[in-house]
N, C-alpha and C positions, 0 to 999 in steps of 0.2 A: 675385210680388205684382203685381197689376194696377195700371194707372195710377190708377184711381179709388181703390183702397185706399192707394196710395202717397201721394196728395194728402190723403186723410183722415188718415193717420198724421202727415204733415207738419204739417197744420193743428192737429191735437191737440197735437203737440210744441210748436208756437208758443204755443198757449193755455196749456200748462203752464208754459212759460218766463215768459210774461207774468204768470201768477198768482204764480209764485215771486218775480218781481221786485216785484210789488205787495206781497207779504208783507214783503220786505226794506225797502221804503219805509215801510211802516207801523211796522216795528220801529225804523227809524232816526228818523223824524219824531216818533213818539209817545213812544218810550222812550230815544232817543239810544243805541241798542245799537251798541257799537263793532264787534262782529262783523258786523252787518248793513251798517254803513258800509264795512268792508273788502271785503265781498262785492260791494257796489255799485261800489266803485272798481275792483275786478278786472274787472267786467263792462264798464265804460266806458273803461278806460284806453287800450285799443287805438284806440278811436274818437277820444279826445282827441289821440293821436299823429297821427291822420289830419288833424285840424284843424291841428295844429302843422306838419305837412308841407305843407299847402296854403299856409300863410303863409310858410313857409321858401322854397318854390318861387318866391314872388313878391317876396321881400325879401332874397335872398341878398346883394345889393349892400351891405346894411347891415353885413356882415362879422361878424355875431354867430355864436356857436358853436351847433351843432345841439342840443347838450345843454341849452342855455339855453332854446331853443324848447320842448323837451319839459318841462322843469321848470316853466316859466311856464304851459304848457297844463294841467299837473297841478294847479297852484295854482288856476287858473280852474275846473277840474273840481271841486275840493274846495269852493271858494266857492259854486259853483252848487248842489252837493249840500246845503250848509248852508241855502240859501235856498229850495230847491225845495219846492213844496206839491203833492203828487200829487192832492189833492182838487180842484184846479182843472181837471183833465181834460186837461192839456196834456202831450204827450210830452216826456220829460225832455231828450232830445237837441235837440229843437226849442227848448226853453227855454234849454238850457245853451250852445248853439253860440255865440251872440253873446257870452256872458260868457267862454267859453274863448278865443275869438279876441281879445277885448279884453285878456285877461290876457297873451297872447303879444305883442300890439302894445305894451302898457304896458311889458313887459319890454324890448322893443327900444328904446323911448323912453328908459327909464332907463339902458340899456346904452350909449346914445350919449354919456352923460356920463362913462362909465368906460372906460378902455382895456381892450379885449378881448384879453388876453394870449395865450390859447391860439390863437385864430383868427389873430391877427397873426403868431404864431410859424409857423403852417403856411403862410401866404401869403408870408412872408419867405423861408422855406426853398424853396418851389417857384419863387418869382421869382428867387432867387439861382442856383438850379440851371439855369434856362432862360436866364439871361444869359450863360452860357458860349458863346463864339463857336464856330460849327461848322466854319468853314473860313476861310482867309485871303482867299478870293475874295468873301466876303459883303460887300456894301456896308453902310454904317451903317443905311440905310433897310431893307434886307433883314433885317438882324440885329434891328432893332426890330420889324419885321413878324412875324418868327418868334417873338419873345418874346410879343407880343400874342396871336398865334394859340395859342401854348402855354398861356397863362393862360385863354384862352377854352375850350380843350379841357378844362382842369381843371374849369371851371364846368359844362360839359356832362356831364362824368363824375359830378359831384355831383348834378346835376339828374336824371340817369338813375337814380340810387339812389332819388330821391324820386318818380319817375313811378309806381311801383307803389302808392303810398299817397296820391297827390294827384289831384284831379279838375280837368280843364281847364274853363274857363268856357263854351266853345263846341265843337261838333264839329270845326270847322276847327282851333282851337287844340289840341284833343286829337290830331288827326292830325299836326300839326306836331311836337308833343312826342314822339309815338310814333315818328315817322320819325327824329328827332334821336337818340332813345335807341337805336334799332336800328342806326344808322350808327356811333355811338360804341362800342357793344358789339361790333359787327363789327370795328372797328379794334382794340379791346381783345383780340379773339380771335386776332389775328395776332402778338401779342407773345410772345417767349420766356418761359419759366416765371418766371425771376427778375424780369424787367422787369414782367411782369403782376402778380406778387406785390407789388412795390413800389407800383405804381399802385393796385391794389385796397386795399392797406393804408392808403395815404395819402389817397385820395379817397373811398373808400367806407366805411372804418372810422375815418377822421380821426386816423390815427396820425402822430406827428412822425417825422422821419427817424431820430432817435436811438433811438426805440422800435422802429422797423422794423429798424434795424441790429442791435440787441440780439437780436431774434427770429430774424434770419437769420444771425447770427454774422459780420457784416461791419462795416466801418467806416462812420461817417456819411458820409464823403466818397464812398465807393463807392456808397452808396445814392443820393446826389445824382447821381452819374454814371449809374446805372441809370435814375433818374427822367428825366434829360435825354434819354437814348437812347430811352426808351419813348415819350415825348411826341413826339420827332422822328419815330419810326417810325409812330406813329398819324397824325401830320400828313401824312406822305408817302403813307400808305395812303388817307386821305380825299381827297387831291389827285389820285388816279388817276382815269381815266375809269371809268365804271360797269362796263364789260366786263372791265377789268383787275382790278377789285376782286372781281368774281364768280369770276374764274379763281383768285384767291388763296384763296378759301373752300372 
């Protein structure tokens, strides 16, 4: 197929998709057809998750659970669908973006008044694991520094999971995020299999130590040890000079 024919086919496919969605909107707004509504949700739910990811990347310090971000984004999506009027000639996502983001932020505001049990559980587990002293020679300041760096690494790990679905505000910020993600994933790559499984399960899949332990057939205490060892190994790798890191890869 020539390039000209390829783009003609691509344009035709886009027109067909637009026409199909226009038909779904007519069925939903005019007849409140439940099947049309479901089809529209299916088309836009991945986009709503992207909006939630963008908010998550900027507000992780609020310690809300990722699933709460997604749930609130979906609520905002459904609300936007109920109020959208396609006859106004405005693109749905342009119209809905503000409402979806608002729903996520409203959920964060409401969650601030309620203890976030799941998120607190994960933070307490990783914090307790990292508080284990690594050697008798560590000073109190060094021990505290290692703990803070370990928590920071956890934050970067979770951010790296969001990088694929969030968009930075500026090219510079995008470059910083990409480099941070690259370095953290390089450090993740040097871990032994069990340590890597623990880290990926805890930080990327948001599983508690007890759930990881059950899946790996180990005790919760052993998972805590593997977590501590993994974060220490990643920290030491990132502290190496660039030449030494490249030699390890």
